[in-house]
Backbone bond lengths (Angstrom), bond angles and torsions (degrees), N, CA, C in turn:
res aa  C-N    CA-C-N  psi(-1)  N-CA   C-N-CA  omega(-1)  CA-C   N-CA-C  phi
1 M - - - 1.467 - - 1.534 110.27 -
2 I 1.349 115.78 -42.46 1.459 119.67 178.95 1.528 110.09 -60.52
3 F 1.356 114.83 -43.20 1.467 119.98 179.84 1.518 110.74 -61.85
4 C 1.330 117.57 -43.60 1.460 121.64 -179.34 1.524 110.78 -62.56
5 N 1.362 115.35 -42.84 1.458 118.15 178.31 1.530 111.42 -62.69
6 F 1.351 114.99 -36.54 1.459 119.94 177.92 1.517 110.96 -63.42
7 V 1.326 117.22 -44.73 1.470 122.15 179.06 1.516 110.13 -62.51
8 R 1.380 115.59 -43.79 1.472 118.61 179.40 1.529 110.32 -61.49
9 S 1.328 116.65 -37.93 1.460 120.45 179.72 1.523 110.67 -65.22
10 L 1.342 116.06 -43.38 1.463 119.42 178.17 1.518 111.24 -61.71
11 F 1.341 116.23 -42.56 1.461 120.76 179.82 1.527 110.47 -62.09
12 A 1.323 115.93 -42.99 1.467 119.37 -179.57 1.520 111.16 -64.05
13 I 1.347 116.42 -42.72 1.469 119.93 178.33 1.512 110.31 -62.62
14 G 1.333 116.71 -43.21 1.462 121.30 179.40 1.503 111.84 -62.63
15 L 1.335 117.23 -39.85 1.454 121.13 -179.39 1.522 110.41 -66.10
16 V 1.342 115.59 -44.41 1.466 118.84 178.96 1.520 110.53 -62.31
17 T 1.349 116.45 -42.65 1.460 120.33 179.49 1.513 111.13 -61.73
18 A 1.335 116.65 -42.35 1.458 120.92 -179.74 1.514 111.27 -63.55
19 L 1.336 115.88 -40.03 1.460 118.99 -179.69 1.519 111.15 -69.49
20 A 1.330 116.24 -32.63 1.462 119.80 -177.58 1.512 112.31 -80.54
21 A 1.345 117.61 -22.41 1.461 121.39 -176.06 1.507 110.70 -76.61
22 P 1.360 117.97 154.41 1.456 120.25 175.64 1.510 110.50 -67.35
23 A 1.331 116.82 162.97 1.463 121.47 -176.84 1.518 111.03 -62.97
24 Y 1.367 117.30 -30.87 1.452 119.43 175.97 1.519 107.82 -147.20
25 A 1.345 115.45 150.30 1.456 119.48 -179.78 1.515 109.79 -71.29
26 Q 1.329 115.86 136.84 1.449 119.71 175.12 1.518 108.27 -81.53
27 T 1.322 116.83 128.32 1.450 122.02 -173.55 1.516 110.78 -101.38
28 R 1.309 116.35 129.56 1.468 121.95 175.24 1.518 108.57 -72.55
29 V 1.328 117.36 121.26 1.468 121.19 -175.33 1.524 112.47 -118.52
30 G 1.310 117.57 -0.86 1.455 119.93 -179.07 1.512 110.98 179.02
31 E 1.336 115.39 -168.46 1.454 120.56 -173.56 1.522 109.91 -154.31
32 A 1.328 116.35 149.59 1.459 121.60 176.90 1.521 109.43 -84.00
33 A 1.338 116.21 119.09 1.466 121.14 -178.89 1.522 111.95 -96.62
34 V 1.329 116.91 -31.08 1.468 122.64 178.73 1.517 108.03 -134.34
35 V 1.305 117.35 132.81 1.465 121.78 176.76 1.523 108.40 -137.75
36 K 1.321 116.12 124.48 1.460 120.53 172.99 1.524 108.89 -121.12
37 N 1.300 116.75 120.86 1.465 123.99 175.35 1.533 111.57 60.46
38 E 1.320 117.76 -130.91 1.459 120.97 -169.70 1.533 111.67 -86.35
39 V 1.314 115.45 106.80 1.462 122.15 174.80 1.524 106.41 -128.32
40 L 1.319 117.13 115.21 1.453 121.62 -168.69 1.516 112.19 -117.78
41 R 1.346 115.63 144.09 1.461 120.77 163.69 1.520 106.39 -93.52
42 V 1.318 115.94 136.03 1.457 121.93 -173.93 1.517 108.82 -117.27
43 A 1.322 116.38 125.39 1.466 122.48 176.33 1.521 107.53 -132.83
44 G 1.331 117.05 97.36 1.458 120.81 -176.54 1.516 109.70 63.06
45 P 1.329 117.80 -129.39 1.468 120.06 179.92 1.522 113.03 -81.47
46 S 1.334 117.58 -7.03 1.466 121.44 -175.10 1.528 111.30 -94.85
47 T 1.340 116.03 145.56 1.456 122.21 173.91 1.513 109.28 -133.09
48 A 1.333 115.97 154.80 1.464 121.21 176.75 1.515 108.40 -146.97
49 Q 1.320 116.23 140.21 1.455 121.36 179.61 1.526 110.31 -66.09
50 I 1.332 116.27 136.69 1.458 122.59 172.67 1.521 108.16 -97.98
51 N 1.327 116.68 133.46 1.458 122.31 177.33 1.520 110.02 -115.16
52 V 1.324 116.36 163.38 1.459 120.13 177.92 1.525 109.77 -56.70
53 G 1.322 115.85 132.27 1.463 121.00 -179.17 1.510 114.04 93.30
54 D 1.324 118.03 -13.97 1.472 120.15 178.37 1.527 110.18 -68.59
55 G 1.322 115.24 143.90 1.451 120.72 178.95 1.523 112.18 -78.48
56 L 1.326 115.34 153.88 1.462 122.80 173.20 1.510 107.79 -106.11
57 L 1.318 116.25 143.62 1.444 121.28 -175.32 1.520 111.49 -112.01
58 R 1.312 114.61 152.88 1.467 121.20 175.52 1.531 109.68 -56.45
59 D 1.334 116.49 141.57 1.474 123.87 177.54 1.524 112.27 64.38
60 E 1.322 116.56 30.19 1.457 120.59 -176.73 1.528 110.97 -100.65
61 T 1.342 115.57 147.04 1.457 121.85 173.27 1.521 109.00 -104.73
62 V 1.342 115.92 134.75 1.463 122.04 177.49 1.519 107.63 -118.88
63 R 1.347 115.84 135.10 1.463 120.82 -178.08 1.524 110.04 -135.04
64 T 1.327 115.99 134.16 1.458 120.63 176.04 1.523 109.79 -103.44
65 G 1.343 116.03 152.58 1.449 121.25 179.41 1.517 112.20 -97.03
66 V 1.327 115.53 -170.20 1.458 121.92 176.17 1.537 109.06 -63.76
67 D 1.334 116.83 139.47 1.462 122.07 -179.88 1.529 111.10 53.64
68 S 1.321 116.52 40.10 1.467 122.47 -178.30 1.527 109.44 -130.54
69 A 1.321 115.95 160.05 1.462 120.69 179.40 1.519 108.68 -163.51
70 T 1.329 115.72 161.54 1.462 120.01 177.34 1.519 109.78 -156.01
71 R 1.339 114.91 153.98 1.471 120.94 169.48 1.517 107.26 -123.92
72 L 1.320 115.69 125.34 1.455 123.26 -178.68 1.520 108.71 -108.69
73 V 1.327 116.53 137.02 1.462 121.46 177.90 1.520 108.01 -115.27
74 M 1.333 116.03 118.10 1.453 120.86 -178.68 1.527 110.52 -81.01
75 A 1.318 116.25 167.31 1.462 121.39 -174.62 1.528 112.76 -63.87
76 D 1.339 117.58 -21.38 1.468 120.44 177.24 1.526 111.21 -96.59
77 S 1.344 117.22 12.53 1.463 125.68 179.91 1.528 113.58 73.91
78 T 1.322 117.85 15.71 1.462 119.64 165.42 1.525 108.30 -63.15
79 N 1.331 117.13 135.51 1.459 122.49 177.13 1.524 109.61 -110.37
80 L 1.330 116.40 129.11 1.462 122.80 179.37 1.526 108.42 -124.36
81 S 1.334 116.43 116.17 1.461 120.82 177.19 1.517 109.04 -106.33
82 L 1.332 116.14 136.39 1.464 122.96 179.94 1.511 108.85 -120.63
83 G 1.339 116.56 133.55 1.441 121.59 174.16 1.524 111.06 -86.41
84 P 1.335 117.18 -167.22 1.473 120.77 -179.20 1.532 111.93 -64.89
85 N 1.317 115.58 150.58 1.471 122.93 174.68 1.524 112.89 52.87
86 A 1.324 115.88 42.92 1.466 121.40 -179.17 1.525 110.00 -110.54
87 T 1.327 115.27 147.71 1.468 121.25 177.02 1.518 109.08 -131.41
88 L 1.334 115.03 129.03 1.465 121.97 -177.10 1.516 108.58 -132.65
89 K 1.327 116.50 139.31 1.474 121.78 177.72 1.511 109.25 -120.77
90 L 1.335 116.35 124.55 1.463 121.40 171.63 1.519 107.39 -81.79
91 D 1.330 115.39 87.19 1.462 120.66 -170.55 1.527 113.46 -65.10
92 R 1.336 116.31 -41.24 1.466 118.45 -173.47 1.518 108.93 -157.94
93 T 1.312 116.46 133.50 1.458 121.26 174.63 1.519 108.75 -137.26
94 V 1.331 115.92 123.61 1.463 121.91 178.40 1.523 107.18 -124.75
95 F 1.326 117.00 119.22 1.458 121.02 -177.29 1.523 112.06 -82.65
96 D 1.350 115.88 139.98 1.457 121.40 162.81 1.523 108.68 -84.71
97 D 1.325 115.37 -44.03 1.456 122.07 171.56 1.524 106.45 -150.24
98 E 1.318 117.38 -169.32 1.463 120.51 -170.32 1.532 112.93 -61.83
99 H 1.343 117.56 -26.79 1.467 119.68 -174.79 1.526 113.10 -127.28
100 H 1.319 117.63 20.08 1.460 122.00 174.58 1.523 108.95 -139.84
101 Y 1.334 115.21 140.44 1.454 120.51 177.28 1.523 110.75 -101.16
102 R 1.317 115.78 140.83 1.457 120.72 166.33 1.521 109.10 -80.03
103 E 1.331 115.19 -32.71 1.460 120.89 177.84 1.521 109.02 -153.70
104 V 1.330 115.74 133.32 1.463 120.72 173.54 1.524 107.41 -139.62
105 A 1.325 115.89 120.91 1.462 121.89 -177.58 1.523 108.77 -114.58
106 V 1.326 115.38 126.16 1.460 121.95 -178.29 1.524 108.32 -122.98
107 R 1.317 116.15 125.56 1.459 120.86 177.66 1.525 108.99 -108.77
108 M 1.328 115.17 117.48 1.457 122.19 179.47 1.522 107.78 -98.21
109 T 1.314 115.44 96.02 1.459 120.54 -171.55 1.516 111.95 -72.06
110 S 1.345 116.63 -47.79 1.459 120.34 -178.69 1.509 109.53 -156.84
111 G 1.339 116.26 149.40 1.452 120.92 176.22 1.515 113.14 109.84
112 A 1.346 114.90 -171.27 1.462 123.35 -177.02 1.521 110.00 -108.68
113 F 1.351 115.93 137.58 1.457 121.37 -173.76 1.533 110.18 -139.74
114 R 1.323 116.08 151.32 1.466 122.47 163.45 1.524 107.40 -122.35
115 F 1.327 115.50 129.49 1.468 122.44 -176.18 1.526 107.87 -120.29
116 I 1.343 116.34 123.27 1.467 122.13 177.06 1.518 107.97 -123.36
117 T 1.332 116.27 118.16 1.461 120.09 -175.77 1.522 111.61 -64.35
118 G 1.345 114.47 152.04 1.451 122.13 178.10 1.515 112.11 -103.49
119 H 1.340 116.17 -141.79 1.461 121.76 -170.92 1.532 114.30 -90.81
120 S 1.319 118.15 -5.74 1.463 119.99 -178.20 1.525 110.64 -72.75
121 D 1.327 116.15 159.66 1.459 120.84 173.06 1.515 109.10 -56.25
122 K 1.323 116.88 136.68 1.468 120.17 -173.12 1.528 112.19 -62.80
123 A 1.320 117.50 -26.94 1.465 119.74 177.89 1.524 111.92 -69.21
124 A 1.335 117.12 -12.74 1.467 120.13 -178.87 1.521 112.13 -74.01
125 Y 1.342 116.95 -22.96 1.461 120.46 -173.25 1.526 111.53 -84.65
126 K 1.307 115.46 129.73 1.457 121.57 175.85 1.528 107.60 -130.81
127 I 1.328 116.05 109.42 1.463 122.07 -177.78 1.523 108.06 -111.46
128 T 1.309 116.58 131.51 1.463 120.05 177.97 1.526 110.17 -133.83
129 T 1.332 114.27 153.20 1.460 123.63 165.68 1.530 104.96 -124.28
130 P 1.326 119.06 175.63 1.463 118.65 177.31 1.532 113.64 -59.24
131 L 1.350 117.63 -19.03 1.463 120.49 -176.42 1.521 114.31 -116.36
132 A 1.339 118.35 -10.86 1.466 119.48 -170.21 1.517 112.26 -140.29
133 A 1.345 113.87 153.53 1.465 122.41 168.65 1.521 106.56 -122.29
134 I 1.340 116.19 131.10 1.460 121.09 -170.87 1.513 109.35 -123.52
135 G 1.321 116.16 124.87 1.456 122.26 173.71 1.516 109.32 -106.31
136 V 1.319 118.03 140.59 1.469 121.31 -172.14 1.519 110.64 -121.15
137 R 1.355 113.47 156.68 1.460 120.54 176.29 1.533 107.71 -142.21
138 G 1.315 117.23 81.30 1.456 121.62 179.06 1.510 111.39 65.17
139 T 1.319 117.84 72.38 1.456 120.60 -155.43 1.514 113.94 -136.12
140 T 1.344 114.67 145.62 1.452 122.69 161.16 1.520 107.15 -114.02
141 L 1.324 116.17 120.02 1.463 121.81 -176.66 1.520 110.26 -124.62
142 D 1.329 115.71 140.30 1.458 121.96 167.68 1.524 107.58 -104.85
143 I 1.321 116.44 129.44 1.464 121.11 -173.73 1.520 109.38 -130.76
144 L 1.325 115.92 127.90 1.456 122.36 176.01 1.520 108.26 -118.17
145 S 1.319 116.00 116.31 1.470 121.81 -179.55 1.517 108.65 -110.43
146 Q 1.338 116.04 111.85 1.451 122.39 -179.86 1.516 109.46 -123.99
147 R 1.307 115.59 166.08 1.454 119.94 175.44 1.535 108.62 -62.87
148 G 1.323 116.28 115.42 1.459 121.13 177.08 1.510 115.37 88.67
149 Q 1.346 118.59 -3.77 1.473 119.03 -178.74 1.520 111.46 -155.73
150 T 1.330 116.19 142.43 1.463 123.25 170.79 1.517 108.24 -127.31
151 I 1.333 116.56 132.92 1.462 122.71 175.01 1.519 108.14 -116.77
152 V 1.339 116.60 128.24 1.466 121.93 178.04 1.519 107.52 -121.93
153 N 1.326 116.26 115.74 1.466 122.27 -177.44 1.520 109.61 -113.31
154 L 1.340 116.59 126.80 1.463 122.43 -178.85 1.525 109.78 -87.06
155 Q 1.328 116.37 120.91 1.455 121.87 174.28 1.525 111.78 -94.17
156 D 1.336 115.65 -34.83 1.464 120.27 -176.84 1.520 108.85 -161.07
157 G 1.352 116.88 146.83 1.467 120.75 176.59 1.511 111.75 91.07
158 A 1.321 116.09 -136.51 1.464 122.25 -179.49 1.512 108.65 -156.84
159 A 1.323 115.61 154.32 1.461 120.22 -178.98 1.526 109.72 -154.98
160 S 1.336 114.48 155.47 1.455 122.49 173.52 1.525 107.34 -114.73
161 V 1.333 116.21 131.12 1.459 121.26 -179.09 1.525 108.62 -121.81
162 C 1.344 116.14 126.26 1.460 121.24 -176.33 1.526 110.55 -126.41
163 T 1.316 115.34 148.35 1.460 120.35 171.75 1.521 108.75 -79.99
164 V 1.323 116.52 171.84 1.466 120.29 178.55 1.528 111.28 -68.03
165 T 1.341 117.58 -14.94 1.470 121.12 175.87 1.527 110.70 -99.88
166 F 1.346 116.88 15.96 1.469 123.92 170.84 1.526 113.98 68.86
167 E 1.303 117.13 30.06 1.460 121.02 167.78 1.519 106.49 -91.08
168 C 1.337 117.04 122.84 1.461 120.73 -169.07 1.520 112.12 -124.80
169 I 1.336 114.76 151.33 1.457 121.19 169.05 1.524 108.20 -133.72
170 Q 1.348 115.08 158.05 1.460 121.37 -177.86 1.523 109.86 -108.09
171 L 1.330 115.89 133.36 1.446 122.14 173.98 1.527 107.78 -104.51
172 T 1.334 117.68 118.32 1.467 121.15 -171.81 1.519 113.54 -126.47
173 R 1.342 117.73 -14.58 1.465 120.91 -178.81 1.525 109.54 -124.18
174 P 1.333 117.19 144.11 1.469 118.27 175.26 1.529 110.84 -53.21
175 G 1.318 115.30 132.30 1.455 120.49 -177.01 1.507 113.39 100.31
176 D 1.352 116.98 -21.65 1.466 119.23 176.41 1.526 109.09 -57.64
177 T 1.320 116.10 134.79 1.464 121.25 -174.12 1.523 110.09 -137.81
178 A 1.324 115.54 133.08 1.466 122.06 173.18 1.525 108.00 -103.13
179 I 1.323 115.55 133.54 1.466 121.40 176.98 1.523 107.77 -122.13
180 I 1.320 115.51 115.61 1.464 121.34 179.27 1.517 107.99 -109.30
181 T 1.329 115.58 127.05 1.458 121.74 -178.57 1.518 109.32 -123.88
182 S 1.319 116.24 131.21 1.470 119.46 -179.52 1.517 109.84 -76.36
183 G 1.338 114.66 147.94 1.455 121.24 176.77 1.512 110.00 -125.50
184 G 1.319 116.62 -170.81 1.459 120.04 179.71 1.510 112.24 -72.03
185 G 1.320 114.93 157.16 1.462 120.84 176.08 1.505 114.75 68.35
186 G 1.334 117.05 24.15 1.460 119.78 177.92 1.513 113.88 77.32
187 R 1.320 118.03 7.34 1.448 121.49 -179.88 1.522 109.76 -93.69
188 S 1.334 116.76 161.90 1.450 121.21 179.10 1.523 109.33 -145.52
189 T 1.320 116.15 159.82 1.457 121.78 177.58 1.517 108.91 -116.35
190 I 1.333 116.35 152.61 1.456 121.12 178.89 1.520 108.62 -133.21
191 K 1.317 116.26 137.44 1.463 119.98 176.39 1.524 108.81 -139.72
192 K 1.324 114.89 159.16 1.461 121.53 -177.58 1.524 109.93 -118.39
193 T 1.315 116.43 139.87 1.448 122.20 177.01 1.517 109.23 -144.35
194 N 1.343 117.56 155.90 1.459 121.17 171.53 1.525 110.23 -109.49
195 N 1.332 114.99 16.91 1.462 121.91 176.06 1.527 107.77 -121.92
196 P 1.340 117.33 76.64 1.469 121.06 -169.62 1.522 112.58 -62.55
197 P 1.324 117.40 135.13 1.463 120.51 176.42 1.526 112.79 -77.65
198 W 1.363 116.75 -11.04 1.463 121.27 -176.88 1.517 108.97 -159.06
199 T 1.342 116.93 145.37 1.462 122.61 165.65 1.524 108.43 -140.05
200 F 1.320 116.39 167.18 1.464 121.58 -179.58 1.533 111.43 -73.94
201 A 1.341 117.37 -11.92 1.465 121.02 -174.54 1.520 112.10 -54.61
202 A 1.326 116.68 -35.86 1.461 119.72 -179.50 1.524 112.04 -67.20
203 T 1.327 117.03 -19.75 1.467 121.89 -178.96 1.524 111.90 -90.03
204 C 1.342 117.15 -15.44 1.467 120.49 -172.24 1.519 113.32 -60.44
205 S 1.332 117.11 -27.22 1.458 120.13 -179.09 1.528 112.95 -80.12
206 A 1.331 116.71 -1.17 1.471 120.15 -177.69 1.522 112.25 -64.07
207 A 1.340 117.56 -28.41 1.470 121.19 179.51 1.517 108.81 -157.14
208 A 1.321 116.55 143.84 1.459 120.99 178.05 1.527 109.97 -61.56
209 G 1.336 116.31 129.86 1.458 120.63 178.70 1.509 115.01 81.96
210 L 1.330 118.10 3.91 1.463 119.97 -176.39 1.518 111.84 -63.12
211 C 1.327 117.67 -34.99 1.466 120.70 -176.31 1.523 112.76 -105.98
212 S 1.341 117.12 12.91 1.463 120.47 173.41 1.527 109.52 -75.58
213 K 1.333 114.87 167.90 1.466 120.20 172.52 1.521 108.26 -119.79
214 T 1.326 116.06 130.01 1.465 121.83 -178.07 1.529 109.31 -124.65
215 Q 1.328 116.03 137.33 1.462 119.57 170.30 1.525 108.35 -72.74
216 Y 1.328 116.37 148.09 1.463 119.81 -176.37 1.527 111.49 -58.84
217 A 1.329 117.12 -38.14 1.467 120.30 -179.83 1.522 110.99 -62.39
218 D 1.340 116.51 -32.28 1.458 120.28 -179.53 1.520 111.73 -80.73
219 A 1.334 116.78 -22.06 1.465 120.38 -179.23 1.522 112.09 -84.92
220 T 1.327 116.30 -13.77 1.456 121.26 -175.15 1.527 110.68 -91.47
221 P 1.330 119.25 136.48 1.466 120.15 176.51 1.526 111.89 -55.50
222 V 1.311 115.94 144.69 1.462 120.26 -179.67 1.520 109.11 -73.30
223 I 1.337 115.81 121.84 1.460 121.49 -179.49 1.529 107.98 -132.57
224 V 1.315 116.94 134.85 1.469 120.19 177.85 1.520 108.69 -67.52
225 D 1.329 116.20 126.89 1.460 121.22 -178.93 1.524 109.28 -85.04
226 D 1.327 115.61 103.22 1.458 120.32 178.54 1.524 111.91 -103.93
227 G 1.353 114.62 16.72 1.463 119.23 179.78 1.509 113.39 86.55
228 S 1.310 117.55 7.67 1.475 120.40 -175.62 1.532 112.88 -100.42
229 D 1.374 116.69 24.25 1.458 120.46 178.08 1.527 111.86 62.73
230 P 1.356 117.81 62.61 1.456 121.01 -172.41 1.514 114.07 -65.02
231 T 1.328 119.04 -27.94 1.467 119.98 -179.77 1.506 112.21 -78.95
232 G 1.325 117.48 -15.70 1.463 119.91 -176.90 1.510 112.79 78.76
233 M 1.358 118.59 1.73 1.452 121.29 -177.34 1.524 112.21 -60.38
234 L 1.335 115.09 -43.77 1.467 118.04 -173.06 1.507 112.00 -75.84
235 C 1.327 116.42 -25.50 1.452 119.70 -175.58 1.512 112.82 -105.04
236 G 1.334 117.16 8.09 1.449 119.90 173.66 1.500 114.41 72.33
237 R 1.360 117.95 25.40 1.448 119.36 177.90 1.517 109.82 -87.03
């Protein structure tokens, strides 16, 4: 009887815990390495300030304010820099292991960005703006997403840039730039130039270290590993 009561107690505790827990664990997928002024995580109507060292979560939106900037380092050492008034959504992240993604989807809604690929297979990266889909191959890209226009400038590597109607061009040399402009009826045009009208370089002075590249291990606070999952990766912190 004592044993049965013990089992019933465990079941009741487990049921309460299950009801109190979120539907799915939020997974830490990166960290803020540089923060200047207002850098917010957005969840529905709620916002919270992000500080240096704070973790980034799967399916999270990050937004910078006026005269603000941030550099985010993902778990695979992808570096994402955001200039002022930028909004980015980590749409989807699927891990192969703790420091490699099988799939990582980033939506750059508005603003200026620098994207530097990390250690994951290049086919894992899926970058979109409201007007473009971008495939990368070992790449540093500067991306400007504005109302009615997207500019993608290749700094290093190679990339494919496509419109939402699947008209694509290839960027293969530093300086190659795709300019996508929306037109009437949901259509858009795309053109290629090696004389870019914009790059992220002008934004690099917005904050110290904004345009640096950091490995994820170097961006993470030093913690003694006592076997208790210090990164929070396994426990969804």
